[in-house]
N, C-alpha and C positions, 0 to 999 in steps of 0.2 A: 195146176198147183197154185194155190193162192199165195199172196205175199206173206201171210201169217205163217203158213207151213214152211216156207223156204227160209224164214228168218230164224236163226238160232242165236242164242246168246250164251257165251261162255264166260265164266267168271274165273279170274285168277284165284289160286288158292289163297286163303287169308295169310297175311304176313304174320310171322311170329312177333309177338309184342314183347319187347324187352322190358326189364324192370326199370330201366332208365327213362321210359316214355313219359312218366310224370315227374321225374326228378327224385322220386322216393322209391326206395326198395323195401320189399316186405322183409320182415324179420324171419330168419331161418330158425325155427323152433329148436333145432338141435344145437344151435350156436349160442343160445341164451344161457349164460352161466347161472348157477345157483337155483334155488327152488322157484318154481313158477308161482307167481302171485296173481290172484284174480284181481281185475280192476273193479273198484267199487264205483257205483253210480255217482254222478255229480251231486245228487242229493245227500250223499254221505261224505262229501269232500272234507267236511270239518273233522272227520275222524282221521287223525294222522297215524302213521305207522307207529310212532312212539306211544300215542294214547292207546292204541289197540294193544300193543305189547304190555303196557302197564296194566291195562284192564285184564288181560289174560293172566298175567302173573298174580295180581291181587285176588281175582275171583277163583282162580285155580286153587290157591292156598285156602281160601274160604270154603270152597266146595270139597276140598280134599281129593280132587282129581283134576287132571288137565282139562280145561275147557277149550272148545274149538273157536276159531276165528268168527264163525257165524254166531255162536253163543255170545261172544264178547260184543259183537255189533248189536245184537238184540238187547243186551244189557245197557249199552250206551244209548241206544234209541229210547229205551224206557226211561232212563234217567233224564234225557233231554225232554221227553214229553212231560214228565213230572215237573221239571223246572219251568217249562212253558205254562203249565196249568197254574202253578203257584204265582207266577208273574201276572197272568191274566186275572186271577182272583184278587191279587193286590191292587191292580189297576181299577178293577170294578168296585173297589171299596170293601172287599171281603177281608178286612184286617183281623176280625175277631173270630 
């Protein structure tokens, strides 16, 4: 029998990792009160909850139906792009 065959390695079972191991605990989804909100990407951080609510209210009235949060974000992004285009044209001397 060689040394290789006679050598066995046993591993202890992995220890259970507690939620305190990092100092942070995960949120229990069932414990979160109220409606679940999706997190917006950082590129949309300028869209506050208040701005989104106002946009939904205004455009729902205009469309004659409730609009979704996704539709409101799309509207706000389009308005932002139009504003950026107008600013760029003004800087480039496109006043007329």
